[in-house]
mmCIF file of the N, C-alpha and C atoms, coordinates in Angstrom:
data_MODEL
# 
_entry.id   MODEL 
# 
loop_
_atom_site.group_PDB 
_atom_site.id 
_atom_site.type_symbol 
_atom_site.label_atom_id 
_atom_site.label_alt_id 
_atom_site.label_comp_id 
_atom_site.label_asym_id 
_atom_site.label_entity_id 
_atom_site.label_seq_id 
_atom_site.pdbx_PDB_ins_code 
_atom_site.Cartn_x 
_atom_site.Cartn_y 
_atom_site.Cartn_z 
_atom_site.occupancy 
_atom_site.B_iso_or_equiv 
_atom_site.pdbx_formal_charge 
_atom_site.auth_seq_id 
_atom_site.auth_comp_id 
_atom_site.auth_asym_id 
_atom_site.auth_atom_id 
_atom_site.pdbx_PDB_model_num 
ATOM 1   N N  . MET A 1 1  ? -16.611 -5.394 45.173 1.00 0.00 ? 1  MET A N  1 
ATOM 2   C CA . MET A 1 1  ? -16.608 -3.922 45.634 1.00 0.00 ? 1  MET A CA 1 
ATOM 3   C C  . MET A 1 1  ? -15.718 -2.674 45.069 1.00 0.00 ? 1  MET A C  1 
ATOM 4   N N  . SER A 1 2  ? -16.748 -3.050 43.578 1.00 0.00 ? 2  SER A N  1 
ATOM 5   C CA . SER A 1 2  ? -16.391 -1.860 42.538 1.00 0.00 ? 2  SER A CA 1 
ATOM 6   C C  . SER A 1 2  ? -17.775 -1.394 42.602 1.00 0.00 ? 2  SER A C  1 
ATOM 7   N N  . ALA A 1 3  ? -18.450 -1.410 42.596 1.00 0.00 ? 3  ALA A N  1 
ATOM 8   C CA . ALA A 1 3  ? -20.313 -1.322 43.135 1.00 0.00 ? 3  ALA A CA 1 
ATOM 9   C C  . ALA A 1 3  ? -20.542 -1.714 44.064 1.00 0.00 ? 3  ALA A C  1 
ATOM 10  N N  . VAL A 1 4  ? -21.179 -0.182 44.925 1.00 0.00 ? 4  VAL A N  1 
ATOM 11  C CA . VAL A 1 4  ? -22.019 -0.805 46.585 1.00 0.00 ? 4  VAL A CA 1 
ATOM 12  C C  . VAL A 1 4  ? -23.495 -0.403 46.019 1.00 0.00 ? 4  VAL A C  1 
ATOM 13  N N  . GLN A 1 5  ? -24.245 -1.183 46.476 1.00 0.00 ? 5  GLN A N  1 
ATOM 14  C CA . GLN A 1 5  ? -25.306 -0.885 46.181 1.00 0.00 ? 5  GLN A CA 1 
ATOM 15  C C  . GLN A 1 5  ? -25.866 0.383  44.946 1.00 0.00 ? 5  GLN A C  1 
ATOM 16  N N  . GLY A 1 6  ? -25.851 -0.027 43.723 1.00 0.00 ? 6  GLY A N  1 
ATOM 17  C CA . GLY A 1 6  ? -26.306 0.823  43.028 1.00 0.00 ? 6  GLY A CA 1 
ATOM 18  C C  . GLY A 1 6  ? -25.142 2.086  42.624 1.00 0.00 ? 6  GLY A C  1 
ATOM 19  N N  . PHE A 1 7  ? -24.476 2.061  43.504 1.00 0.00 ? 7  PHE A N  1 
ATOM 20  C CA . PHE A 1 7  ? -23.297 3.137  43.684 1.00 0.00 ? 7  PHE A CA 1 
ATOM 21  C C  . PHE A 1 7  ? -22.280 2.494  42.186 1.00 0.00 ? 7  PHE A C  1 
ATOM 22  N N  . ASP A 1 8  ? -21.817 3.084  41.529 1.00 0.00 ? 8  ASP A N  1 
ATOM 23  C CA . ASP A 1 8  ? -20.463 3.259  40.605 1.00 0.00 ? 8  ASP A CA 1 
ATOM 24  C C  . ASP A 1 8  ? -19.364 4.047  40.420 1.00 0.00 ? 8  ASP A C  1 
ATOM 25  N N  . PRO A 1 9  ? -18.733 3.563  41.185 1.00 0.00 ? 9  PRO A N  1 
ATOM 26  C CA . PRO A 1 9  ? -17.515 4.440  41.606 1.00 0.00 ? 9  PRO A CA 1 
ATOM 27  C C  . PRO A 1 9  ? -16.725 5.056  40.827 1.00 0.00 ? 9  PRO A C  1 
ATOM 28  N N  . ALA A 1 10 ? -16.236 4.212  39.529 1.00 0.00 ? 10 ALA A N  1 
ATOM 29  C CA . ALA A 1 10 ? -16.102 5.084  38.559 1.00 0.00 ? 10 ALA A CA 1 
ATOM 30  C C  . ALA A 1 10 ? -16.219 5.688  37.496 1.00 0.00 ? 10 ALA A C  1 
ATOM 31  N N  . ALA A 1 11 ? -17.677 5.938  37.301 1.00 0.00 ? 11 ALA A N  1 
ATOM 32  C CA . ALA A 1 11 ? -18.758 6.761  36.697 1.00 0.00 ? 11 ALA A CA 1 
ATOM 33  C C  . ALA A 1 11 ? -18.789 7.544  37.734 1.00 0.00 ? 11 ALA A C  1 
ATOM 34  N N  . TRP A 1 12 ? -18.881 7.869  39.414 1.00 0.00 ? 12 TRP A N  1 
ATOM 35  C CA . TRP A 1 12 ? -18.489 9.381  40.509 1.00 0.00 ? 12 TRP A CA 1 
ATOM 36  C C  . TRP A 1 12 ? -17.212 9.866  39.602 1.00 0.00 ? 12 TRP A C  1 
ATOM 37  N N  . LEU A 1 13 ? -15.900 9.371  39.430 1.00 0.00 ? 13 LEU A N  1 
ATOM 38  C CA . LEU A 1 13 ? -14.822 10.048 39.720 1.00 0.00 ? 13 LEU A CA 1 
ATOM 39  C C  . LEU A 1 13 ? -14.808 10.551 38.227 1.00 0.00 ? 13 LEU A C  1 
ATOM 40  N N  . SER A 1 14 ? -15.599 10.466 37.549 1.00 0.00 ? 14 SER A N  1 
ATOM 41  C CA . SER A 1 14 ? -15.844 10.587 35.869 1.00 0.00 ? 14 SER A CA 1 
ATOM 42  C C  . SER A 1 14 ? -16.711 11.821 36.357 1.00 0.00 ? 14 SER A C  1 
ATOM 43  N N  . ALA A 1 15 ? -17.714 11.249 36.497 1.00 0.00 ? 15 ALA A N  1 
ATOM 44  C CA . ALA A 1 15 ? -18.283 12.227 36.863 1.00 0.00 ? 15 ALA A CA 1 
ATOM 45  C C  . ALA A 1 15 ? -17.510 13.975 37.739 1.00 0.00 ? 15 ALA A C  1 
ATOM 46  N N  . LEU A 1 16 ? -16.761 13.907 38.464 1.00 0.00 ? 16 LEU A N  1 
ATOM 47  C CA . LEU A 1 16 ? -15.900 14.808 39.297 1.00 0.00 ? 16 LEU A CA 1 
ATOM 48  C C  . LEU A 1 16 ? -15.209 15.477 38.692 1.00 0.00 ? 16 LEU A C  1 
ATOM 49  N N  . VAL A 1 17 ? -14.125 14.121 37.809 1.00 0.00 ? 17 VAL A N  1 
ATOM 50  C CA . VAL A 1 17 ? -13.305 15.017 36.660 1.00 0.00 ? 17 VAL A CA 1 
ATOM 51  C C  . VAL A 1 17 ? -14.111 16.405 35.727 1.00 0.00 ? 17 VAL A C  1 
ATOM 52  N N  . ALA A 1 18 ? -15.325 15.648 34.771 1.00 0.00 ? 18 ALA A N  1 
ATOM 53  C CA . ALA A 1 18 ? -16.013 16.728 34.009 1.00 0.00 ? 18 ALA A CA 1 
ATOM 54  C C  . ALA A 1 18 ? -16.822 17.829 34.456 1.00 0.00 ? 18 ALA A C  1 
ATOM 55  N N  . ILE A 1 19 ? -17.050 18.225 35.766 1.00 0.00 ? 19 ILE A N  1 
ATOM 56  C CA . ILE A 1 19 ? -17.069 19.441 36.740 1.00 0.00 ? 19 ILE A CA 1 
ATOM 57  C C  . ILE A 1 19 ? -15.950 20.225 36.797 1.00 0.00 ? 19 ILE A C  1 
ATOM 58  N N  . GLY A 1 20 ? -14.995 19.853 36.632 1.00 0.00 ? 20 GLY A N  1 
ATOM 59  C CA . GLY A 1 20 ? -13.557 20.351 37.002 1.00 0.00 ? 20 GLY A CA 1 
ATOM 60  C C  . GLY A 1 20 ? -12.677 20.220 37.962 1.00 0.00 ? 20 GLY A C  1 
ATOM 61  N N  . GLY A 1 21 ? -12.860 19.278 38.637 1.00 0.00 ? 21 GLY A N  1 
ATOM 62  C CA . GLY A 1 21 ? -12.247 18.705 39.787 1.00 0.00 ? 21 GLY A CA 1 
ATOM 63  C C  . GLY A 1 21 ? -11.667 16.998 39.594 1.00 0.00 ? 21 GLY A C  1 
ATOM 64  N N  . GLY A 1 22 ? -10.817 16.877 40.657 1.00 0.00 ? 22 GLY A N  1 
ATOM 65  C CA . GLY A 1 22 ? -9.971  15.756 40.633 1.00 0.00 ? 22 GLY A CA 1 
ATOM 66  C C  . GLY A 1 22 ? -9.924  15.712 41.635 1.00 0.00 ? 22 GLY A C  1 
ATOM 67  N N  . TYR A 1 23 ? -8.611  14.036 41.775 1.00 0.00 ? 23 TYR A N  1 
ATOM 68  C CA . TYR A 1 23 ? -8.373  13.249 43.537 1.00 0.00 ? 23 TYR A CA 1 
ATOM 69  C C  . TYR A 1 23 ? -7.251  12.555 43.091 1.00 0.00 ? 23 TYR A C  1 
ATOM 70  N N  . ALA A 1 24 ? -7.238  12.055 44.151 1.00 0.00 ? 24 ALA A N  1 
ATOM 71  C CA . ALA A 1 24 ? -6.297  11.515 44.741 1.00 0.00 ? 24 ALA A CA 1 
ATOM 72  C C  . ALA A 1 24 ? -6.031  10.406 45.833 1.00 0.00 ? 24 ALA A C  1 
ATOM 73  N N  . LEU A 1 25 ? -4.811  9.671  45.394 1.00 0.00 ? 25 LEU A N  1 
ATOM 74  C CA . LEU A 1 25 ? -4.834  9.013  46.931 1.00 0.00 ? 25 LEU A CA 1 
ATOM 75  C C  . LEU A 1 25 ? -3.256  9.347  47.622 1.00 0.00 ? 25 LEU A C  1 
ATOM 76  N N  . ALA A 1 26 ? -3.267  9.759  48.515 1.00 0.00 ? 26 ALA A N  1 
ATOM 77  C CA . ALA A 1 26 ? -3.033  10.087 49.497 1.00 0.00 ? 26 ALA A CA 1 
ATOM 78  C C  . ALA A 1 26 ? -1.525  8.416  50.241 1.00 0.00 ? 26 ALA A C  1 
ATOM 79  N N  . SER A 1 27 ? -0.719  8.595  51.111 1.00 0.00 ? 27 SER A N  1 
ATOM 80  C CA . SER A 1 27 ? -0.299  7.846  51.601 1.00 0.00 ? 27 SER A CA 1 
ATOM 81  C C  . SER A 1 27 ? -1.374  7.359  53.208 1.00 0.00 ? 27 SER A C  1 
ATOM 82  N N  . GLY A 1 28 ? -1.102  6.255  53.566 1.00 0.00 ? 28 GLY A N  1 
ATOM 83  C CA . GLY A 1 28 ? -2.294  5.889  54.364 1.00 0.00 ? 28 GLY A CA 1 
ATOM 84  C C  . GLY A 1 28 ? -4.067  5.721  53.584 1.00 0.00 ? 28 GLY A C  1 
ATOM 85  N N  . ARG A 1 29 ? -4.161  6.080  52.780 1.00 0.00 ? 29 ARG A N  1 
ATOM 86  C CA . ARG A 1 29 ? -5.394  6.210  52.141 1.00 0.00 ? 29 ARG A CA 1 
ATOM 87  C C  . ARG A 1 29 ? -6.638  6.839  52.199 1.00 0.00 ? 29 ARG A C  1 
ATOM 88  N N  . LYS A 1 30 ? -5.903  8.352  52.476 1.00 0.00 ? 30 LYS A N  1 
ATOM 89  C CA . LYS A 1 30 ? -6.173  9.274  52.488 1.00 0.00 ? 30 LYS A CA 1 
ATOM 90  C C  . LYS A 1 30 ? -6.786  10.247 51.259 1.00 0.00 ? 30 LYS A C  1 
ATOM 91  N N  . LEU A 1 31 ? -7.775  9.966  50.777 1.00 0.00 ? 31 LEU A N  1 
ATOM 92  C CA . LEU A 1 31 ? -8.031  10.254 49.889 1.00 0.00 ? 31 LEU A CA 1 
ATOM 93  C C  . LEU A 1 31 ? -8.347  11.615 49.355 1.00 0.00 ? 31 LEU A C  1 
ATOM 94  N N  . TRP A 1 32 ? -8.349  12.680 48.394 1.00 0.00 ? 32 TRP A N  1 
ATOM 95  C CA . TRP A 1 32 ? -8.293  14.169 48.403 1.00 0.00 ? 32 TRP A CA 1 
ATOM 96  C C  . TRP A 1 32 ? -8.776  14.116 47.226 1.00 0.00 ? 32 TRP A C  1 
ATOM 97  N N  . PHE A 1 33 ? -9.544  15.260 47.274 1.00 0.00 ? 33 PHE A N  1 
ATOM 98  C CA . PHE A 1 33 ? -10.388 15.786 45.997 1.00 0.00 ? 33 PHE A CA 1 
ATOM 99  C C  . PHE A 1 33 ? -9.979  17.165 45.703 1.00 0.00 ? 33 PHE A C  1 
ATOM 100 N N  . VAL A 1 34 ? -9.853  17.125 44.800 1.00 0.00 ? 34 VAL A N  1 
ATOM 101 C CA . VAL A 1 34 ? -9.496  18.683 44.329 1.00 0.00 ? 34 VAL A CA 1 
ATOM 102 C C  . VAL A 1 34 ? -10.776 19.446 43.813 1.00 0.00 ? 34 VAL A C  1 
ATOM 103 N N  . VAL A 1 35 ? -11.110 20.689 44.269 1.00 0.00 ? 35 VAL A N  1 
ATOM 104 C CA . VAL A 1 35 ? -12.445 20.950 43.613 1.00 0.00 ? 35 VAL A CA 1 
ATOM 105 C C  . VAL A 1 35 ? -12.340 22.143 43.172 1.00 0.00 ? 35 VAL A C  1 
ATOM 106 N N  . GLN A 1 36 ? -11.328 23.316 43.217 1.00 0.00 ? 36 GLN A N  1 
ATOM 107 C CA . GLN A 1 36 ? -11.086 24.336 43.563 1.00 0.00 ? 36 GLN A CA 1 
ATOM 108 C C  . GLN A 1 36 ? -11.618 25.167 42.470 1.00 0.00 ? 36 GLN A C  1 
ATOM 109 N N  . ASP A 1 37 ? -11.974 24.527 40.860 1.00 0.00 ? 37 ASP A N  1 
ATOM 110 C CA . ASP A 1 37 ? -12.300 25.003 39.520 1.00 0.00 ? 37 ASP A CA 1 
ATOM 111 C C  . ASP A 1 37 ? -14.059 24.750 39.049 1.00 0.00 ? 37 ASP A C  1 
ATOM 112 N N  . CYS A 1 38 ? -14.690 23.943 40.026 1.00 0.00 ? 38 CYS A N  1 
ATOM 113 C CA . CYS A 1 38 ? -15.728 23.215 39.931 1.00 0.00 ? 38 CYS A CA 1 
ATOM 114 C C  . CYS A 1 38 ? -16.803 24.238 40.908 1.00 0.00 ? 38 CYS A C  1 
ATOM 115 N N  . LYS A 1 39 ? -18.052 24.850 39.648 1.00 0.00 ? 39 LYS A N  1 
ATOM 116 C CA . LYS A 1 39 ? -19.285 25.540 40.773 1.00 0.00 ? 39 LYS A CA 1 
ATOM 117 C C  . LYS A 1 39 ? -19.831 25.067 40.873 1.00 0.00 ? 39 LYS A C  1 
ATOM 118 N N  . ALA A 1 40 ? -20.439 25.311 42.832 1.00 0.00 ? 40 ALA A N  1 
ATOM 119 C CA . ALA A 1 40 ? -20.569 25.115 43.577 1.00 0.00 ? 40 ALA A CA 1 
ATOM 120 C C  . ALA A 1 40 ? -21.324 24.049 43.443 1.00 0.00 ? 40 ALA A C  1 
ATOM 121 N N  . ASP A 1 41 ? -22.517 24.299 42.378 1.00 0.00 ? 41 ASP A N  1 
ATOM 122 C CA . ASP A 1 41 ? -23.915 23.195 42.588 1.00 0.00 ? 41 ASP A CA 1 
ATOM 123 C C  . ASP A 1 41 ? -23.821 22.049 42.042 1.00 0.00 ? 41 ASP A C  1 
ATOM 124 N N  . GLU A 1 42 ? -23.051 22.000 41.036 1.00 0.00 ? 42 GLU A N  1 
ATOM 125 C CA . GLU A 1 42 ? -22.773 20.840 40.099 1.00 0.00 ? 42 GLU A CA 1 
ATOM 126 C C  . GLU A 1 42 ? -21.739 19.839 41.310 1.00 0.00 ? 42 GLU A C  1 
ATOM 127 N N  . LEU A 1 43 ? -20.457 20.884 42.182 1.00 0.00 ? 43 LEU A N  1 
ATOM 128 C CA . LEU A 1 43 ? -20.156 20.065 43.077 1.00 0.00 ? 43 LEU A CA 1 
ATOM 129 C C  . LEU A 1 43 ? -21.081 19.233 44.522 1.00 0.00 ? 43 LEU A C  1 
ATOM 130 N N  . THR A 1 44 ? -22.132 20.381 44.754 1.00 0.00 ? 44 THR A N  1 
ATOM 131 C CA . THR A 1 44 ? -23.125 19.467 45.572 1.00 0.00 ? 44 THR A CA 1 
ATOM 132 C C  . THR A 1 44 ? -23.483 18.150 45.173 1.00 0.00 ? 44 THR A C  1 
ATOM 133 N N  . ALA A 1 45 ? -24.031 18.744 44.102 1.00 0.00 ? 45 ALA A N  1 
ATOM 134 C CA . ALA A 1 45 ? -24.693 17.477 43.239 1.00 0.00 ? 45 ALA A CA 1 
ATOM 135 C C  . ALA A 1 45 ? -23.949 16.161 43.548 1.00 0.00 ? 45 ALA A C  1 
ATOM 136 N N  . VAL A 1 46 ? -22.589 16.360 43.081 1.00 0.00 ? 46 VAL A N  1 
ATOM 137 C CA . VAL A 1 46 ? -21.111 15.366 42.597 1.00 0.00 ? 46 VAL A CA 1 
ATOM 138 C C  . VAL A 1 46 ? -21.750 15.106 44.431 1.00 0.00 ? 46 VAL A C  1 
ATOM 139 N N  . MET A 1 47 ? -21.474 15.454 45.066 1.00 0.00 ? 47 MET A N  1 
ATOM 140 C CA . MET A 1 47 ? -20.657 15.253 46.555 1.00 0.00 ? 47 MET A CA 1 
ATOM 141 C C  . MET A 1 47 ? -21.626 14.644 47.266 1.00 0.00 ? 47 MET A C  1 
ATOM 142 N N  . SER A 1 48 ? -23.285 14.256 46.865 1.00 0.00 ? 48 SER A N  1 
ATOM 143 C CA . SER A 1 48 ? -23.847 14.016 47.553 1.00 0.00 ? 48 SER A CA 1 
ATOM 144 C C  . SER A 1 48 ? -23.966 12.725 47.673 1.00 0.00 ? 48 SER A C  1 
ATOM 145 N N  . HIS A 1 49 ? -23.790 12.058 46.871 1.00 0.00 ? 49 HIS A N  1 
ATOM 146 C CA . HIS A 1 49 ? -23.365 11.243 46.231 1.00 0.00 ? 49 HIS A CA 1 
ATOM 147 C C  . HIS A 1 49 ? -22.770 9.976  47.293 1.00 0.00 ? 49 HIS A C  1 
ATOM 148 N N  . ILE A 1 50 ? -22.031 11.061 47.744 1.00 0.00 ? 50 ILE A N  1 
ATOM 149 C CA . ILE A 1 50 ? -20.624 10.590 48.768 1.00 0.00 ? 50 ILE A CA 1 
ATOM 150 C C  . ILE A 1 50 ? -21.058 10.992 50.410 1.00 0.00 ? 50 ILE A C  1 
ATOM 151 N N  . VAL A 1 51 ? -21.630 11.776 50.610 1.00 0.00 ? 51 VAL A N  1 
ATOM 152 C CA . VAL A 1 51 ? -21.521 12.366 51.817 1.00 0.00 ? 51 VAL A CA 1 
ATOM 153 C C  . VAL A 1 51 ? -22.364 11.066 52.812 1.00 0.00 ? 51 VAL A C  1 
ATOM 154 N N  . GLY A 1 52 ? -21.874 10.968 53.860 1.00 0.00 ? 52 GLY A N  1 
ATOM 155 C CA . GLY A 1 52 ? -22.530 10.128 54.338 1.00 0.00 ? 52 GLY A CA 1 
ATOM 156 C C  . GLY A 1 52 ? -22.913 8.389  54.179 1.00 0.00 ? 52 GLY A C  1 
ATOM 157 N N  . HIS A 1 53 ? -21.738 8.248  53.644 1.00 0.00 ? 53 HIS A N  1 
ATOM 158 C CA . HIS A 1 53 ? -22.397 6.830  52.885 1.00 0.00 ? 53 HIS A CA 1 
ATOM 159 C C  . HIS A 1 53 ? -20.553 6.883  52.896 1.00 0.00 ? 53 HIS A C  1 
ATOM 160 N N  . PRO A 1 54 ? -20.028 5.964  53.817 1.00 0.00 ? 54 PRO A N  1 
ATOM 161 C CA . PRO A 1 54 ? -18.577 5.697  54.580 1.00 0.00 ? 54 PRO A CA 1 
ATOM 162 C C  . PRO A 1 54 ? -17.959 4.120  53.200 1.00 0.00 ? 54 PRO A C  1 
ATOM 163 N N  . ASP A 1 55 ? -19.396 3.503  52.922 1.00 0.00 ? 55 ASP A N  1 
ATOM 164 C CA . ASP A 1 55 ? -18.803 2.376  52.204 1.00 0.00 ? 55 ASP A CA 1 
ATOM 165 C C  . ASP A 1 55 ? -18.669 2.752  50.992 1.00 0.00 ? 55 ASP A C  1 
ATOM 166 N N  . ARG A 1 56 ? -19.323 4.400  50.012 1.00 0.00 ? 56 ARG A N  1 
ATOM 167 C CA . ARG A 1 56 ? -19.188 4.277  49.112 1.00 0.00 ? 56 ARG A CA 1 
ATOM 168 C C  . ARG A 1 56 ? -17.584 4.781  48.841 1.00 0.00 ? 56 ARG A C  1 
ATOM 169 N N  . VAL A 1 57 ? -17.479 5.774  50.162 1.00 0.00 ? 57 VAL A N  1 
ATOM 170 C CA . VAL A 1 57 ? -15.678 6.659  49.932 1.00 0.00 ? 57 VAL A CA 1 
ATOM 171 C C  . VAL A 1 57 ? -14.559 5.548  49.661 1.00 0.00 ? 57 VAL A C  1 
ATOM 172 N N  . GLU A 1 58 ? -15.716 4.268  50.421 1.00 0.00 ? 58 GLU A N  1 
ATOM 173 C CA . GLU A 1 58 ? -14.076 3.439  50.911 1.00 0.00 ? 58 GLU A CA 1 
ATOM 174 C C  . GLU A 1 58 ? -14.011 2.194  49.079 1.00 0.00 ? 58 GLU A C  1 
ATOM 175 N N  . ALA A 1 59 ? -15.117 2.394  48.228 1.00 0.00 ? 59 ALA A N  1 
ATOM 176 C CA . ALA A 1 59 ? -14.965 1.880  47.137 1.00 0.00 ? 59 ALA A CA 1 
ATOM 177 C C  . ALA A 1 59 ? -14.421 2.491  45.894 1.00 0.00 ? 59 ALA A C  1 
ATOM 178 N N  . LEU A 1 60 ? -14.692 4.288  46.261 1.00 0.00 ? 60 LEU A N  1 
ATOM 179 C CA . LEU A 1 60 ? -13.768 5.235  45.436 1.00 0.00 ? 60 LEU A CA 1 
ATOM 180 C C  . LEU A 1 60 ? -12.383 4.727  45.734 1.00 0.00 ? 60 LEU A C  1 
ATOM 181 N N  . ARG A 1 61 ? -11.992 4.231  46.777 1.00 0.00 ? 61 ARG A N  1 
ATOM 182 C CA . ARG A 1 61 ? -10.386 4.466  47.839 1.00 0.00 ? 61 ARG A CA 1 
ATOM 183 C C  . ARG A 1 61 ? -9.833  3.122  46.578 1.00 0.00 ? 61 ARG A C  1 
ATOM 184 N N  . TRP A 1 62 ? -10.820 1.783  46.318 1.00 0.00 ? 62 TRP A N  1 
ATOM 185 C CA . TRP A 1 62 ? -10.424 0.809  46.039 1.00 0.00 ? 62 TRP A CA 1 
ATOM 186 C C  . TRP A 1 62 ? -10.365 0.414  44.457 1.00 0.00 ? 62 TRP A C  1 
ATOM 187 N N  . THR A 1 63 ? -10.893 1.157  43.693 1.00 0.00 ? 63 THR A N  1 
ATOM 188 C CA . THR A 1 63 ? -10.897 1.584  42.205 1.00 0.00 ? 63 THR A CA 1 
ATOM 189 C C  . THR A 1 63 ? -9.942  2.542  41.908 1.00 0.00 ? 63 THR A C  1 
ATOM 190 N N  . ILE A 1 64 ? -9.494  3.651  42.970 1.00 0.00 ? 64 ILE A N  1 
ATOM 191 C CA . ILE A 1 64 ? -8.543  3.900  42.040 1.00 0.00 ? 64 ILE A CA 1 
ATOM 192 C C  . ILE A 1 64 ? -7.107  3.902  42.933 1.00 0.00 ? 64 ILE A C  1 
ATOM 193 N N  . GLU A 1 65 ? -7.238  3.156  43.572 1.00 0.00 ? 65 GLU A N  1 
ATOM 194 C CA . GLU A 1 65 ? -5.582  1.565  43.925 1.00 0.00 ? 65 GLU A CA 1 
ATOM 195 C C  . GLU A 1 65 ? -6.113  0.824  42.829 1.00 0.00 ? 65 GLU A C  1 
ATOM 196 N N  . ARG A 1 66 ? -6.879  0.122  42.199 1.00 0.00 ? 66 ARG A N  1 
ATOM 197 C CA . ARG A 1 66 ? -7.037  -0.736 41.302 1.00 0.00 ? 66 ARG A CA 1 
ATOM 198 C C  . ARG A 1 66 ? -6.621  0.214  39.747 1.00 0.00 ? 66 ARG A C  1 
ATOM 199 N N  . ARG A 1 67 ? -6.645  1.534  40.168 1.00 0.00 ? 67 ARG A N  1 
ATOM 200 C CA . ARG A 1 67 ? -6.416  1.748  38.782 1.00 0.00 ? 67 ARG A CA 1 
ATOM 201 C C  . ARG A 1 67 ? -4.932  2.346  39.021 1.00 0.00 ? 67 ARG A C  1 
ATOM 202 N N  . GLN A 1 68 ? -4.609  3.144  39.575 1.00 0.00 ? 68 GLN A N  1 
ATOM 203 C CA . GLN A 1 68 ? -3.054  2.746  39.981 1.00 0.00 ? 68 GLN A CA 1 
ATOM 204 C C  . GLN A 1 68 ? -1.837  2.056  39.722 1.00 0.00 ? 68 GLN A C  1 
ATOM 205 N N  . ALA A 1 69 ? -2.647  0.439  40.476 1.00 0.00 ? 69 ALA A N  1 
ATOM 206 C CA . ALA A 1 69 ? -1.881  -0.563 40.287 1.00 0.00 ? 69 ALA A CA 1 
ATOM 207 C C  . ALA A 1 69 ? -2.195  -1.353 38.390 1.00 0.00 ? 69 ALA A C  1 
ATOM 208 N N  . GLY A 1 70 ? -3.214  -0.336 37.805 1.00 0.00 ? 70 GLY A N  1 
ATOM 209 C CA . GLY A 1 70 ? -2.675  -0.383 36.298 1.00 0.00 ? 70 GLY A CA 1 
ATOM 210 C C  . GLY A 1 70 ? -3.932  -1.734 36.055 1.00 0.00 ? 70 GLY A C  1 
ATOM 211 N N  . GLU A 1 71 ? -4.902  -1.753 37.130 1.00 0.00 ? 71 GLU A N  1 
ATOM 212 C CA . GLU A 1 71 ? -6.010  -2.299 35.957 1.00 0.00 ? 71 GLU A CA 1 
ATOM 213 C C  . GLU A 1 71 ? -7.162  -1.428 35.380 1.00 0.00 ? 71 GLU A C  1 
ATOM 214 N N  . VAL A 1 72 ? -7.951  -1.989 34.551 1.00 0.00 ? 72 VAL A N  1 
ATOM 215 C CA . VAL A 1 72 ? -8.915  -0.854 34.037 1.00 0.00 ? 72 VAL A CA 1 
ATOM 216 C C  . VAL A 1 72 ? -10.294 -1.163 34.330 1.00 0.00 ? 72 VAL A C  1 
ATOM 217 N N  . LEU A 1 73 ? -11.095 -0.112 34.645 1.00 0.00 ? 73 LEU A N  1 
ATOM 218 C CA . LEU A 1 73 ? -12.239 -0.382 35.372 1.00 0.00 ? 73 LEU A CA 1 
ATOM 219 C C  . LEU A 1 73 ? -13.162 0.362  34.669 1.00 0.00 ? 73 LEU A C  1 
# 
């Protein structure tokens, strides 16, 4: 699950943070993105990799869960 057809969820999360964003996994496995400080063009480029790809969003959830469990990914 760590990679979905050429998609690297750890790299995607790093890209979001690099443009000033953040993320959290809330109860019920709800995925939250913090994007207030992101420039629109940079955010559009990052988000384009997951919009319409539920398998990639699930890979992000899985990656965050592993990190919360103390696993290094």
